N, C-alpha and C positions, 0 to 999 in steps of 0.2 A: 258617887257618892264616895268613894275613895280618895277622887281627886278631891273635892271639898273638904273633906277631914284632915287633912295633908295642907290646901292652902288653909283653912283655918289655924291650923296647928303654927306653921311657918308667921301667921297675922299674932298671933298672941306670941311668939317668943319676940318678935318686931316691937310690939306693943308692950313685953318686960322689958327690952333692953332699951324705948326711948322714949320711957312716958316723962322721965326725969328732964329729958332736956325740950318736949313737948310741953309740959309743965311752964319750963322755962320763959321756952318763945309766947305762951299765953299769957304768963306775968307781964312782959315787956310789952308786949302790946296790949293789954289791960290799962296799964300805968299811960302809957304813951294814949289811948282813947280818955283817960280821965284827964288826965293834963289837956288836951284839944280840949274837953266838953267846961273846965274849971276858967282856959283861957276866953272862952268867947262866953262869958257872964259878964 
């Protein structure tokens, strides 16, 4: 149980440090997808 707690705490820390980078990557992917969708119309 202690291992699960420490792992969850580590994941939470990684999430807090990288959520802005993740948001940046998701924004790029969504914009590329929208561009491809518009290109097929």
